[in-house]
N, C-alpha and C positions, 0 to 999 in steps of 0.2 A: 512512501510516495509523498504523503502530505507534508513530512518534514522537509523533503528536498524542494517542494514548491514553496512553502511559506518560509523556510528559513535558509535552505541550501542555496536558493538563488539570491540571497541578500548578502552584501558585503558587510559583516560586522566589524565594529571597532575592536581595538585590542582588549583582551582580558574580558570579553563578552562571550558567554557560551550559549549553546542551543537551549539550554535549561534557563537561563536568563531570559531568553526570547520568548519561550513558551510561557513563562510566568507574566511577562509583559503582555502578551496577548490574551492570557486569562484575565489580566486586569481590564483590557479593552473590552472584552466580552461582558465582564460583570458590571463595568461602569455603565454601559448603556442599558442593560437589564434592569440595573437598580434605578437609573434616571427614568425609565419608563414605568417601572412598577408603581412607584409612590403616586405620581399624578394621575395615572390611569386607574387605580383602585380607589382613588379619592372620592368619587362619586357615590360608591357604596357606603362609605361613612358619613358622606352629607345627607344621604337619603334615609338610611335605615339605621344608623346610630345616632346621630345628631338631629335627625327629623327636620331638616332644613327644607323650607318651601322651595319648589323649583324656581321660582321667579327670582331668587337670590342666588343660586348655585353658581351662575356665571361669574358673577361680581366677586364672590368668595373664592372661587377657584383662581380667578385672574389675580387677586390680591396676595393669596398665598404664593402664587409663582412670582409676583412682584417683589415681595420682601425676601423671598428665597434668593433671587437673582441680585438684590441688593447686598445680602450677605457674601455672595460669591464675588461680586465686583470688589468689596471692601477687603476680602481675605486672600485673594489670588496672590498678591504681591508678597503678602507674609508668608505663605507657603513656598514660594520660589526662593525667598531669601533664606528661610529656615533649612531648606533642602540643600543649599549651599553649604551651610554650616554643620549640620548634622548627618547629611547624606540622603539619598532618594529613598532607600528602603524604608526607614523608619517613618518618614512623611507619609508614603504610600499605605503602609500599615495603619498609621494614625488616621488617615483618611477614611479608610474602610470601617474602622472602628467607630468614628463619629457617624458614618452613614448608618451603621448598626443601631446606634444609640437613638438617632432620629426616627428610624423605622419603629423602634420599640415604643417610643413615646406615641406614635401614630396609634398604636395598638390600645393604649390607655386613653386616648383623647375623647372627651365627652362633650367639648364644646370647641368653638373656632379658636379662641386663645390657645387651648391645648394643642390643636393641630398646627398653629403657628410656631409655638415652642419647638415641636417636633420637626417642623420643615427648616427652621433656622439651624439647629444642630445638624439635620441631613445635609442641607446646603453647604455648610462649612465643610463637611466631608466631600461632597461633590466638587467643591473648589479645589481641595487638596489633591484629589485624584486627577481631575482636568488638567490641573498645572503639572503634575507628574507625568502624565502620559505624553504630553509635548516634550518634556525635558528628558524622559527616558528615550524617546524616539532619537533624539540628538545625541544623547550618551551612547546609545547601542548601535545605531546603523550610520554607515559612512554616507556622505552625501549623494554619491551616483545611484544608491539602491533606496533612497528615501521615498521616490514616487512609488517603486513597487510595494514598500513596506506600508506606505499610506494605503494603498489599495487593499492589502491584506487586512489592515486595521478596519476598513470599512466593511470587509466580509465578516470580521468578528463582531462589530457593531451590528451588522443585520442578524446575525445568528443570536446575539444577546436580546435584542428587540423582539425577535420571533418567539424565543423562549418566553419572555414576559407576556406576549400576546396569547400564545398557545397553552401555556400552562399556569403562569402566576396569577393571571386574571380570573382564572377558574378556582382559585383557592377559597374565596368567600363562599361561593356556592357549594363547593365541595364540603366545607366544614358544616355550613348550614343543612345540607342533605343528610348528614350524620347525626342531626339531632340538636345541633348547638343553636342557641339564640344568635340575633345579629351581633350583639356585643361580644359574646363568646367567639364567634366566628372572626370577628375583626382581630381580637387579641391573639387568637390562634394563627391567623394569617400573618400578621406583622411579627409576632414573636418568632415564628419559623424562619422568616425572612431575615430577622435581626441575627439569629443563630448562624445561618448560613453565611451571612456577611462577615460575622466575627471569624469563622473559619477561614475565609478568603483572606482576611487581614493577616492572619498568622502564616498562611502560604506566602504572601508577599514578603513578609519580614525574612522568611528563610529562604525564598527563592529567587529574589532579586540579587543583583550584584551588590556587594558591600561598597560603601563610600559612593562616590559620584564627583565628578569634575565640574567645577563651576563653569558656565559658558563663558563667563566674563571676569576677568581678574578684578575689575572694578565696577561695583554696581552704580548704574546712573540712577539719580533720584528720580522718583516717580513723577513729578511735576515736570522735570526737564524731559523726561521720556514722552509724555504727552504733548509738550510744545514741539518736540522734534517730529514726533509722528503726524501731528496735524499739519505741520508745515510741509510735510512731504506730500500732503492732500492736493497741493497745488499742482502736482503731477496728475493728469487727467486718469492714467490707468490706475494709479494708486487709489485715487478717490473712488473709481468704480469698484475695486477690490473691497474697500471699506464698506460700499453699499451691499455688495453681494454677501458680505459677511453679516450684515444686518438681516437680509432676507434668509440666508441659510439657517442662522441660529433661531430666527422667529419661526421658520417652518417647523422646526423641532417642537417649540413651545405649543404651536397651534394644534398640531396632531396629537401630542402627548397629553395635553391637558383637555381639549375640547371634544375630541371624538368620543371618547368613552362617556364624557358628560352628556353628549347629545344621544348616544345610544341608551344611556340610563334614563334621561327624561322622556325619550320617546317610548322606550320599552315599557315604562312604568304608566305613563299617561294614555297611550294609544293601544297598547297591547295587553295590558293587564299583567305584565311580568314584575317579579321582583327586581330590585336595582342589581342584585347579585347575578340573577339570571340574564338581565340585559348586558350587564359588563361581560359576562362569559360569552355571550353571543357576539358582542362587539369585538372581542378579542380575537375571534376567528376570522373577522373581516380585517382587523389590523394585521394578523398574521400574513394575509395575502399582500398587503402593502409593504410589509417588511421583507417578504419574498422577493418582490420587485426590487427593493432597495439592494437586497443581497446579490441577486442575478445582474443588476446593471452596474454595480460598483466597479468590478473590472473593465467594463466598457467605457465609463467615464474617465478611469485611470488612463486607458490607453488613448482616448480622445485628448486628454491633458497633455500627454506626452508627445503625440504625433501631429496634433493640430495647433494653430495659433491659439494661444490660451484664452484670449478674449472671445474667440469663436466658440471654443469649448463651453466657456461660461455662458454665452448667449444661448447655445442648445439647451443647457440645462434649465436656464430661466424661462425658455419657450415652454418646455415641459411642465414647469411649475406654474406659469401662468394660465395654461390651458386647464391643468388638473384642478387647481384651487379655483379658478373662476368658474368652472363647471358646476361646482356645488351650489351656486345660486338657484339652479333649477330643482334641487334635491330637497326631499321631505323626509324620506325613510332611510335611515342610516344602514339598514340591512338589505336594500335593494341592489339589483344588479348595477344599475348606473352608478351608485355610490361606489361598489367595488371597483368598477372601471376608473372612477376618479381617483380614488385612493391609490391604485397601481400607478398612475401617473404622478401622483403626490409622492408616493415612496420613491420612485425614480428620481423625482426633481430633489428631494432631500439629500440623498447621498450624492447626486450630481453636483448641486450647489456647493456642498462641503468640500468635495474633492477639487472641482475646478477653481474655487475661489481661493482654496489653500495653496494650489500650486502656482496660481497667479501671483499671489503676494509673496511667495517664496522666489519667484522669478523676479518681481519688480522691486523688492526691498533692497536698498544698497547695503553692502556687508556693514559699512560703518554705523548704519543706523537700523540694522535689522531687528534689535530688541525693541527699539521705539516704535517702529511700523508694526511689528507683530502685536506689541501691546495695544495699539489703537485698534488694529484689526480685531483683536479679541473683545475690546470695549464696545465697538460698534455691534459686535454680535450679541453682547449681553444687553445693550440698548434695544436691539430687535426682539429679544425675549421680553423686556420690559414693556415694550410697546404692544407686543402680541398678547401678553397677560392682561394689561389694563384695558386697551381698545377692544380686544377680544372678549373680555368678560362683559364689557358693555353691550356690545353688539349682540352677544348670545342672549342677553336678558331682555334687550329692548328692541331688537330688530329681527334678525333670523338666527335660528340655531346654527346655521351654517354661515352666520356673518363673519366670524373670524377667518374662516377659510378664504371667503370672498374678498375680505379686506386684503389679505396676504397676496392673493392672485392679482389684485390691482397693482400692488407694490412691486411684484415680480415683473409685470408687464412694463412698468415704468423703467425699471432698472434694464430690462431687456432693451428698451428703446434706446437708452444710453449707451449700452455695449455696442449696439449694431451701428450708432453713429461714430463711436470711437474705432470701431473695426473698419 
């Protein structure tokens, strides 16, 4: 039944089998799980291994995100071009191997430069996987089914994020309870995940379709793509889609980086917990948020197909503005009001990703699709950069929920813009 729902309902392109699609969805699942794992376990390293004072942890976390995103921006074009030359399969496998290497380096890190080195390697792999997921979707699924396939991708993302929150965030505490020191627990946690990621890379190499068709016979130079993409921003709805990408990607950075940091700081300073215990407890809260993402993904997918696309986007922005804005009044990351806010935030995350993606796919002219999608991706990357730097500063110097409140304000502003255009 699951096979029929996920694959049997999708129109696959020629020479694409169900096995190829299952491998693709495994990549979707693992990508979000690994993207959540590293930033969310990072507070354990900062507190119990590096012994970094809490007043600096916001900025350090934000800066690690910042440089990781710079690496992603600089390498996504390279991975796309390389996949056109050698195929999607080896590039996807290579991406998971780089992620494994970066995670393994985290286990060895004993200072911030060591973390930065691991983050750079890890981010290069994340860039490869992110590029390949978009490309593989176009290679494998025909256009009439891409909306459904994107909805199923959102479900796999939700499952991956839930796995990280419910199980992976507990690993440091599990290893410490077994008698390991903080440093030993850190090494065991990251070495285990590095090994799992290497195995997934092997599965990608053998499970994805051989070869791959270039989406364009002639590659447009990157600067020309940027010029064309920004020129299209003169169209108000395209500009709105770019702004929504900023919000959607920034949302992921805020939750992934700053919620477990908030839980770690509050748990250690107010409740007398170890960082590992606080992150473990915070993981249970995050799992509820990710469950909301998982359950609401099909809803937002249907909304994007059946409603005016700007209206559907406005609905997701409204949920985000309320969810993020409500954190201004929160102090305890483990309280019931926080859980309610995170449920709304989880819904908004997946809603913004789905509705903004469908909107840009609808509005981008065929002739300039690559350029428009490229700028759409770039504005999302800028959203992560802003969330990382501004969020880190606000966390340290204003409120521990400052990064959330900041993006609530941005979501509200883009919501007003969407309603005016609607």
